[in-house]
N, C-alpha and C positions, 0 to 999 in steps of 0.2 A: 975219930968217932963222932965228934961234933958235926963234921961235914955230912956224915951219913944220916945223922938225926935230922939235920936241916933239910937234906934231900927227902927224907921220909915225910917230914911235915909239909914240904912243898908238894910232893906227890899227892898226899892226902887232901891238901887244899884244892889241887886241880881236879881230883876225883869228885870232891864235893861240888865244885863249880860246874863240872860237866853234868853231874846228877841233877842239879837245880835247873840247868838250861834244858836238859832233856825233859824234865817234868813240865817246865813252862811251855815248851814247844808241843808236847803231847797234849796238854790242855787245850791249846789253840787248835790243834788238829781235831781233837774230839769235838770241840764246838763247831768247827767248820764241817765236819762229817754230819753232825746233826742238822746244820743249816742246809747242806746239800740234800739230805734225805727229805727234809720238810719241803724244799723247793720242788724236788722231783715228785713227791706225793701230790702236792698242789697242782703241778702241771699235768700230771696224769689224770687227776680228777677233773680239771678244767677241760682237757681234751675229750675225755669220756663223756662229759656232760655238755660238750659243745659250747662252753662258756666263752672261749677265746678263739680268735681266728688263727689261721695257719701262720701268718706272718709273726704274730705275737708269740705263738708257740715255738717257732723256730728261734726267735730272739731269746726267749727264756731258756730254751734248751742250750743255746750257745753260752749263756751265762753259767749254767750248770756245768758245762764242759770246761769252762775257764776255771771254775772253782775246783773241779777235779784235777786239773793240771797243777794248780797251786798246791792242792792237798798232796799230790804225788811228789812234787818237789820238796815240800816240807818233810814228808816221810823219808825221803832220801837223806836229808840233812840230819834227821833224828837217828837214822841208822848209822850214819857216819860218826855222829857224836857218841853213840853206844860203842862203836868200834874203838874210838879214841879212849873212852872210859875203860874198856877192857884192856887196852894196851897199858894204861896207867896202873891198873890193878896188877897186871903181870909185873910191871916195873917195880911196884911197891913190894911185891912178894920177893923179888930178887934182892932188893935192898934189905928187907927184913931177914932174909936168909943169910946175907953177907954179915949182918949184925950178929946173928946167932953163931955163925962160924968163927967170928972174931973172939967170942967169949967162950 
């Protein structure tokens, strides 16, 4: 029984750790999404008002595209972490069910 309780505590610790990492990464993603939106809005305005030349516009657009790639990769990591968390939650339920069946 002690082993099962230890396993339960370890699983809960991993779930908490995954939750914290997901929240941290999601905050970073949200900040980056806002940065991308601001850069895109500024670039669109500069192009519309002919404030910048074509070369600068292309360079800034490439920067935005790079940020979008980073954002996409980060979102893949977040989704993977969420899947891992779901697996741990299922594992925890199995352990808890095993405890209930023992008693």
